[in-house]
C-alpha positions in Angstrom: 0.0 0.0 0.0 1.4 3.4 -1.0 0.8 6.3 1.4 0.6 9.8 -0.1 2.8 11.7 2.3 1.7 15.0 0.7 -1.7 14.5 2.3 -0.4 14.0 5.8 -2.2 16.2 8.3 0.0 18.8 9.9 0.1 18.9 13.7 0.5 22.5 15.0 1.0 23.5 18.6 -0.1 26.9 19.7 2.3 27.8 22.5 1.3 30.6 24.9 3.6 31.7 27.8 1.6 33.4 30.5 2.5 35.4 33.6 0.2 37.6 35.7 -2.4 38.1 32.9 -5.6 37.9 34.9 -6.9 41.1 33.1 -6.4 39.7 29.6 -7.0 36.0 29.8 -10.7 35.7 29.4 -10.7 38.0 26.4 -7.9 36.1 24.7 -9.4 32.7 25.5 -12.7 33.7 23.8 -10.7 34.3 20.6 -8.7 31.1 21.0 -11.9 29.1 21.4 -13.1 30.4 18.0 -9.7 29.6 16.4 -9.8 26.1 17.9 -13.4 25.5 16.7 -12.7 26.7 13.2 -9.6 24.5 13.0 -11.7 21.4 13.8 -13.4 21.9 10.5 -10.1 21.5 8.6 -8.9 18.2 7.3 -5.4 19.7 6.6 -4.2 20.2 10.2 -4.7 19.6 13.9 -4.3 22.5 16.3 -3.5 22.0 20.0 -3.1 24.8 22.5 -0.5 24.7 25.3 -0.6 27.5 27.9 2.4 27.6 30.3 1.6 29.5 33.5 5.0 30.9 34.5 4.5 31.2 38.3 1.8 33.8 38.2 1.0 35.4 41.6 -2.4 36.8 40.7 -5.6 35.0 39.7 -4.2 33.8 36.3 -4.2 30.1 37.2 -7.7 30.1 38.7 -9.1 31.8 35.6 -7.4 29.3 33.3 -8.9 26.4 35.3 -12.3 28.0 35.2 -12.2 28.5 31.4 -10.9 25.0 30.6 -14.1 23.1 31.3 -14.2 22.0 27.6 -10.5 21.0 27.6 -9.7 23.9 25.2 -6.1 23.8 26.1 -3.4 21.9 28.1 -1.7 23.6 31.0 1.8 23.4 32.3 2.0 25.2 35.7 5.2 26.4 37.2 5.0 27.2 40.9 7.8 29.8 40.6 8.6 32.3 37.8 11.1 30.7 35.4 11.4 33.4 32.7 10.0 33.9 29.2 12.8 32.0 27.5 12.5 29.1 29.9 8.7 28.8 29.1 9.4 28.8 25.3 12.1 26.2 25.6 9.8 24.0 27.7 7.1 24.4 25.1 9.5 23.5 22.3 10.5 20.3 24.1 6.8 19.4 24.7 6.1 19.9 21.0 9.0 17.6 20.1 8.0 14.9 22.6 4.4 15.0 21.3 5.6 14.9 17.7 4.2 18.2 16.5 5.4 19.5 13.1 5.1 23.2 13.8 4.9 25.6 16.8 3.3 29.0 16.8 4.3 31.2 19.7 1.7 33.7 20.9 1.7 36.1 23.9 -1.2 36.2 26.3 -0.6 39.9 27.2 -3.1 41.2 24.6 -0.4 42.6 22.3 -1.0 40.2 19.4 -4.1 40.1 17.2 -5.6 36.6 17.6 -7.0 36.7 14.0 -3.5 36.7 12.7 -3.1 33.1 13.9 -5.1 32.1 10.8 -2.5 33.8 8.6 0.3 31.9 10.3 -1.6 28.6 10.0 -2.1 29.3 6.3 1.6 30.0 5.8 2.4 26.7 7.5 -0.1 24.8 5.3 1.8 26.2 2.2 4.6 23.8 3.4 7.3 26.5 3.4 11.0 25.7 3.1 11.6 28.3 5.9 12.3 27.0 9.4 11.1 30.2 11.1 8.3 32.6 10.1 8.7 35.7 12.2 6.1 38.4 12.8 7.2 42.0 12.3 5.4 45.0 13.7 7.5 47.3 11.6 7.4 45.8 8.2 4.1 47.0 6.6 2.4 50.4 7.0 -0.9 49.0 5.8 -1.4 47.1 9.1 -3.2 48.9 11.9 -0.4 50.6 13.7 -0.3 52.1 17.2 2.2 54.4 18.7 4.9 52.3 20.5 6.7 53.1 23.7 9.7 55.1 22.5 12.4 53.3 24.4 11.2 49.9 23.4 11.1 50.9 19.7 14.6 52.4 19.8 16.1 49.5 21.6 14.5 47.2 19.1 15.7 49.3 16.1 19.3 49.3 17.4 19.5 45.6 18.1 17.8 44.8 14.8 20.3 47.0 13.1 23.2 45.2 14.8 21.8 41.8 13.8 21.5 43.0 10.2 25.3 43.7 10.1 25.7 40.0 10.9 23.9 38.9 7.8 20.2 39.3 8.5 17.7 41.5 6.7 15.0 41.9 9.3 12.9 44.7 10.7 11.8 43.4 14.2 14.1 41.5 16.4 11.7 41.0 19.3 8.2 40.1 18.0 6.8 37.2 20.0 4.4 36.0 17.3 6.4 33.4 15.4 6.1 30.0 13.8 8.8 27.4 14.2 9.5 24.1 12.4 9.6 21.8 15.5 12.7 19.7 14.8 14.7 22.8 13.7 14.0 24.9 16.8 14.8 22.0 19.1 18.1 21.5 17.2 19.3 24.9 18.3 19.9 23.8 21.9 18.5 27.0 23.4 19.7 27.9 26.9 18.5 31.5 27.7 15.7 31.8 30.3 15.0 35.5 30.0 13.6 38.0 27.5 16.8 37.9 25.5 16.0 34.5 24.0 15.0 36.0 20.6 18.6 37.0 20.1 19.8 33.5 20.8 17.3 32.1 18.4 18.3 34.6 15.6 22.1 33.9 15.9 21.9 30.2 16.4 19.5 29.9 13.4 22.0 31.9 11.3 24.8 29.5 12.3 22.6 26.5 11.3 21.8 28.2 7.9 18.1 28.3 8.6 15.8 30.1 6.2 13.8 32.8 8.0 11.0 34.9 6.6 9.3 38.0 8.2 5.6 38.6 7.9 4.0 41.9 8.8 1.6 41.8 11.8 -0.3 44.5 13.7 0.2 44.9 17.4 -1.8 46.3 20.2 0.3 48.4 22.6 -1.0 48.1 26.1 -1.0 50.9 28.7 2.5 51.0 30.2 1.3 51.7 33.7 -0.9 48.6 33.6 2.0 46.4 32.7 4.3 48.0 35.2 1.8 47.0 37.9 2.7 43.4 37.4 6.3 43.8 36.2 8.0 46.5 38.3 11.3 44.7 38.3 11.2 43.4 34.8 14.3 43.7 32.7 12.1 45.2 29.9 11.6 48.3 31.9 15.2 49.1 32.8 16.8 52.0 31.1 17.3 51.6 27.4 21.0 52.0 27.7 21.2 49.1 30.2 19.1 46.8 27.9 21.3 47.6 24.9 24.5 46.8 26.8 23.1 43.5 28.0 21.8 42.5 24.5 25.1 43.5 22.9 27.1 41.5 25.4 24.9 38.5 24.5 25.4 39.0 20.8 29.2 39.1 21.2 29.2 36.0 23.3 27.1 34.1 20.8 29.1 35.1 17.7 32.3 34.7 19.8 33.8 38.1 18.7 33.4 41.7 19.8 31.5 44.1 17.6 33.6 46.7 15.8 32.1 49.5 17.7 32.1 50.2 21.5 28.9 49.6 23.4 28.9 53.3 24.4 28.4 54.3 20.8 25.2 52.3 20.6 24.1 53.8 23.9 24.8 57.2 22.5 22.6 56.5 19.4 19.8 55.5 21.7 20.1 58.6 23.9 20.3 60.9 20.8 17.0 59.6 19.4 15.3 59.2 22.8 16.0 62.9 23.7 15.7 64.2 20.2 12.4 62.7 19.0 9.2 63.9 20.6 7.0 61.2 19.2 7.3 58.0 17.1 4.3 57.3 15.0 3.2 55.6 11.8 4.4 58.6 9.7 7.9 58.7 10.9 8.9 55.3 12.4 10.2 53.9 9.1 12.5 57.0 8.6 13.8 56.7 12.1 14.4 53.0 11.9 16.1 53.2 8.5 18.3 56.1 9.8 19.4 54.0 12.8 20.1 51.0 10.5 22.2 53.2 8.3 24.2 54.6 11.2 24.9 51.1 12.5 25.9 49.8 9.1 28.4 52.6 8.7 29.8 51.9 12.1 30.4 48.3 11.5 32.0 48.6 8.0 
C-alpha cells in the first residue's frame, strides 16, 4: 500500500507563555476558542493549545482552570517564575515529545491580534521551506499601527540594526508572534531563560543556515502603567542603555567576537534619538528605523 505523504495532516502546537495576565486571559481565550473550533473543520491540520503559566502570583491560574471546562487547552503550571525564555524552551520540548510538526508562539498579554493566527496557519499549510516565520510590527504600513513606547522601539531598532550587520535582513528582532518548524527549533539547543531569547534564536539559526522569513503583523500596545503594575522589576523596563548593553554582550558571546564599535556608541545612538524625537508614530517610524540601521551599518563597515 502506497501512502501519499503530501496528504499528511500537519500537527500544529499553539504555545502561549503566561505570567500575571488575569486582566487579559478571558478576552484572549474567547478568541482562541473560536480559532480552535474553526480549526476542527479542517482536514489539513490539527491544532492543539498549550498554555504555560510561569508562576503567576495573581488569579491567572484560577481563571485558566475556570475556562478550561471543555479542555480547550493543556496547561503546564510552574510554581515559581522561570522566565520567558524558559517557558518557550519548555514548550518547544513538549512539541518535540508530542511529535508536532510546527509551533506558533503567541503572547497572552493582549499585544497580538488573535485573528493573525489564521494567517500563520495558512503560511504553514503552504509547506514552506523556511524553518522560522517571524512576525514584524515594523514591516508594513498597511497594518493597523499604534504608537509604540519610544524606548522599546529604539532598543529594538538598534539591536535589529546590529543583527543585520551579521547577515540578517529583518525589521523586528523581538516580536513574540512566530512560527517554528519543530525539529529545527529544538536542534538549536537553546539555553537562555529570559527575554533575551530571541537574540539566541536569531544567531543560532543563522549558524545553522536556517531560512527565515518575516511577515507583517499588527500589534496592540497596552498601557505601560498597567503592565508595570505586574512587572515592576522586569528587565524590559530598565533604562534603554542598560538593555542595549546586555543585548550586545549576549550577541558578542554568541558570535564569539566583539562588535567593531564600542557599546557606548550604541548607547549614544539611543540617547540621541530618545532625547531628540518627541514622538514615534506611523508617519515617521520607518524613517527613524532606517536612519538607525544606516548609522549602525556605517559603524560596522
